[in-house]
N, C-alpha and C positions, 0 to 999 in steps of 0.2 A: 516498252516491253521490259518486264522484270523477271528474272530467272532465279529459282530457289531449288536447292537440293532438299528432298523431302523423304519422309518415311524411315525405312530401316537404316539407311546410311547415316542419318542424324542420330538415331537411337544407338547404333553400334559404336559410333564415334564417341558419344557421351559415356558409354559403358567401357570405353577403352579397348574395344574389340576391333579386329581388322575389318575394314569395309570392303566387301567384295563387289557389290553393284551399287551404282548411284542412279537414282531416278530423280527427274527434275519436273517441276511445275513451272509453266510459263504464264504469267499474268499480264493482261493488257495487250494480247496479240491476237491476230486472226490467222487462219490457215494460209491465206495468201502471203502474209508477211513471213511466216515460217518458211514457205517454199522459196520466197525471194532471198531469204538468208542462207539458202543451201541445204535446209533440212529435208530429209526424205520421209514421206508419209508411210505409215505401216498399219495404223489402227483402222478397224471397221466400225466398232461401236461408238468410239469417240476419237477425236483427232490426237494421234500419237505420232511423234516424229523421231527419227534417228539423227543424231548429230553427224554432220558430214565427215568429221575427223575421228571422234572418239567412239561413234556408234552407240553412245548412251541414249536412253530414252528421255524424250522431252514431251510432256503431255500438257495440252492447254488446260488451264484451270476450268473446272466443270462443276455443275450441280447435276443431280440425278433424281428421277422420280420412279417409284415402284409402280409397275403396271400389271404384274402377273406373279404367281408363285415361283419360288426357286431363284437361283442366282442369275438367270438369264433375263428375268422379268423387269428390266429397267429401261428408261428412256433418259439419255444423257443430253445435257444442254451446255454448250460452251459459247462464250462471247467475251469480248474484251472487258465487259463490265463485271464479270464474275471475280470476286475478291479471293485472296489467298485464304482468308478465314472461312469463306463459304466452301471452298474446296476441301479444306482440312476437316471441317465438321462432318463430312460424309465418310471419313475414314473409320477404320474399325476400332482401334485402341488409342488411348491418349499417348502412349509411348511411341506410336507410329504416326501421330498427327502433329509432328513438329517439322519446322523448316529452317534452313540456314540460307541467309541471303549472301549476295556476292561480297558483302563487307564482313562476313563471318558471324554476324549477329543471329542469335536463335530467335525464331518466331514461335511462341508456345502459348497459343490462346486457350488451351484446354487442360493445362496442368500435366503435360507429359513428363517434364523434369521432376516434378513432385512425385509422380508415381514411379519413375525410375528409381528414385532414392528410397522409396518405401517398398520397392519390389512388388508392385501391384499391377495386375492386368485389369484395366477399367475401360468400359466402352465410352466412346466420345459422346454419342447422342443416341436417341431412340432409333436412328437410321440403322444402327447395328442389327436390329431385329428384322430388317428387310432382306438380309442376305445370309442364308444358312451356311454358306461356306465359311463365314466368320467364326462359327462355332469350331469348325475343323482347324482353322488357322490359329485360333486362340489355344486350342489343345496342343497343336504343334509347337507353338511358342513355349508352352509349359514344359515340353520335352527338351527344348533348347535352353530355357532359363529355369531350371528346377527349383531355384530358391524364390521364385515369384509365386504369389497366391492370386486367386481370382477374387475381385471385389464382390461383396455380397450382392450388391444391386445388379452386377453383371451376371452373376450366376443365376439370380432370379429371372433375369431376362432370357437367358439361354434356356432355362427350363420351360419358360412360357413359349418360346419358339418351338421347342420339341413338342409340347402339348398341342400346339396349334397346327402341327403337321409340316412345318417349314422344312425340317430335315428330310422328310419323305420325298420332297421335290428335287433333291440333289441327284445329279446324273452320276452313274457308276464311275465313269472315267475321272471325274473331279474328286470323288470320295477316295478312290485309290491313289490318286496323285498326292493328296494331302496326307493320307495314312502312310504312304511310302516315305514321304519326306520326314514325317514324324518318327518313323521307325529308325531313320538314319541319324537322329539327333542323339545327344548325350544320354538322356534318360527317357527312353520311350515309354516307360511305365507311367510317367506323369501325364503323357498325352491320354493314355487309356483311363487314368484316374479321373481326369477332367471330363472326358466324354461320358464316363459312367456316372459321375456326380450330377451331370445335367440331364441324364436320361438318353443322350444321343447314341451311346454305344448299343443299347438295347434295340434301337431302330436301324442302325447301320450294320452291326454284326451281332445279332441276337445269340448266335452260337457261342460267341466268346463271352458275352455278358452272362450266359447261363452258368459259367464256371464258378462264380462267386457263391459261397455258401455250400459248396460241394466238398465234403471232407476226403482226406487221403490218410493212409496209415501213418501215424505219428512217428513210428520207428524210423521210417525212411524220409518223412516230410515233417520236420519240426514246425513248419509254418502251417501245416494241416490243410488250410483252405486252398483249393485248386486254383482259384483266381489269383490269390496272393502268390502262389508258386509260379504261375505263368508270368506275373509281373517281374519276379526275381529273375526268371530265365531270360526274358527279353533284355533286361538290363545287363545281365552277364554277357550276352551277345554283343551289346553295345560297348561295354567296357573293353571287350577284345577287338573292337573295330571290325567285326565281321561284315560280310556283304549283305545287301538287302535280302537276297534269297535265303541266306542262313538265318537272318533275323526273322523273316516271315515264317520259316520252318519252325524256329524256336517258339514263335507266338502260337502256332497252330498245333503243336505236337500232342497236346492233351485234350483236344477239342471233344473227343468222344466221351470224356468223363462227365460232360454236361448232360448226357442222355442215357447213361447207364442206369438201370433200375435202382431205386433206393435200397432194396434188399441186397444189392450187390456192392454196396458201400461198406467200408472204404476201399475194397480191393479193386473194383472196377474191371473185372474180368471181361475181356473182349472189347475194351474201349478203343483198341487200335483200329479194328475194322469199322467200328461205328464212326470213328474220327475221319476216316478217309471219305466216307459218304458226305459228311458235313463239309469237309474242306472242298470237295468237288463242287458242291452246290454254292458255297460261299464264293469261290473263285470264279465260277460262271456268272454269278450275280454282279460281282464287282469288277469283272473283266480283268482279273489279276494276270499278269504276264505268265507265259507257260513255264519259264524257268523257275519262278517262285512257286507256282502251283505244284510242279512235279517234285521239287525238293521237299515241299511241305508234305506231300502224299507219302513219299518213301520214309520220311522221318517219323510221321505219325504211325505208320505201319510197322516200322522196324526198330524204333528206339528201345523197346523192351528187349529185343533180341541182342542188340548191341550191348546193352547193360549186362547181359548174361554171356558175353563173349567167351569167357573162360570155361563155361559149361558146355560150349558147342563142340560137337565132333567135327572132324574135317569135312565130312559129307554135308553136314548142316551148314557149315561156313560157306562152302562152294555154292550150295543152293541159295543162301542169302545173297551172295555176289550175283548170281544169275537173276534172282528176283529183282535186284536193284539195277540190273543192266550195267554192273560195275566193270565188266570187261570192255565194253564200248565207251563207257563214261566214268572212268576212274575218278576224275575231278569232282563229279557230282557226288559220288560215294564218299569221298573225303569230306565234302561239305556236309553231308548228312551226319558224319561222325562228329563234326564240329557242333552241329545243332544238338546232337545227343549229349555231347560234353556239357553244353550249356544247361541242358535239363538236369544233369547230375550235380551241377554246381549251383543251380538256382534253388537252394534249400536254406531254411533257417533265416538268418539275417546276414548283414554284411560282414559280421565278425564270426559267424559260425564256421567251425572247422571244415564242414562239407563244402564251403565256398572255395577253398584253396587246396583241397586234397587232389592228388594226381588222378588222372583219368587214363589208366593204362590200356583200356579197351581200344582206344584210338590207334596208338602205334602197333598194338598187337594185330588188329584186323587189317591195317594197312600192309603190314609185313606179310600176313597170310595171303592177302590179295596179290601182292607182288610175286609171291611164290606161284600162285595159280596162273597169273598172267605170263609167267616165264615159260609155260608149256607151249610148245609149237603146235598149234591146232592143225596147221596144214600138214605136218608130218603125221600126226595122229590120223587125220582123215585119209591120207594116202595109204596108210597101213591097213585101212579097212577094205581096200580094193574096190570091188564092184558092189559090195554090200553098203550102199549109201545110207540105208536106214539105221545102221549101227553108229554112224558118225557122232550124233549128239551125245549118245550114251558113252561112247569111247572117249570123247573129249572131256566130258564130265568126270569120268573115272580117272583120267590122267591128271586132271586138276586136283581131284581129291587126294590122289597119291602124292602129288607135289606138296600140298598143304600138310598132309600127314608127315611127310619126310621132314618138312621144315620144322614143324612143331617138335619133333623128336630128335632133331639135329642138336648139336652142341649149342649153336647160336639160338635156335628156337627154344630149347629147354631153358636156357639162361634167361631169355626174354620172358618166357612164360612164368618162370619162378619170380623174377623181379616184378613183373606186371601183376601177377596174382597177389603178391604181397602188398601192393598198394591199391588193390581194387576196392577194398572196403566192403 
């Protein structure tokens, strides 16, 4: 029995990055021998065991054979005769097909160290084409390692896989899992760029792919192209280390611009409502979690109103809060403002002044919401007596009065003046 650390742990160690998880391959062993050594079995498709002390995964060396479309269509074979090189050749990328033995020596039969130095993603073998998840994984790695490029031959293979319909066989849960992990990396835009370059984005999220080539007003969008803007916005959200829900909302905020009529370009009037329909359909198709979907919907619908915060009357602000259910879910409303801030800053390029300008709409609307939430709805309701039908209107009116009083108070007037001066 010979045991090797494999995959990402070896890659990250060679890159000088912290190693979070260690996977192991066991060569020359049988399942009975693993059980006798105290390992606990967990795998269904092929023998995987947990170490009795560390709980790290140990998989028997295996080969596999493609039997059906998609990433489930494999038959695995394990035996003590399977070599480490046979196991590694079935892996996705050369940088993930290295192993480290107990003596510390690196086993690198397919040039992983060479490609690490060259900063290249290269498939190990033609077996890459048998698993469409590998397209998503490579794109996710591009978001994690933005200075890496995709080898020409690998990109050609990915395009061939898309053309042959392999991506269409992916199950929604796995697509969302990989997309969500990619969105949480350093540069999510790189994931989207790779998916678009190989044609997979048009199959997985055609609503998003439709944004490229759609112009926006140059006065407000120096980058002009809506797809480019979206990439800037999602990277701004990543730079700020925002949550997955905020990043997904940032990604979806302008989805409606891909379907506005060309004679409505570059203004895109009404794209907010069009976007909510597209987001609803996309989230249903990919089984996006409710918190991500709901934040994306209110962001798409309201980000224009947030940008115009200083033009809103008190009544309009309270109506905005009500529409967003901000009185019950103030944290979600605050997250929506974060996504809207990413939209405002995702302009031009990394050095454009719009990237770093203040976004006073956020503190202004949060302060206005705090004033409205300070209203005691129970007392207002009690004052309505037996006329229960008046309660919603009375509570609304009391909140409008509170917001108006805050805006015109010394504190509110100062905040408004300072905020309006930086609003741009």
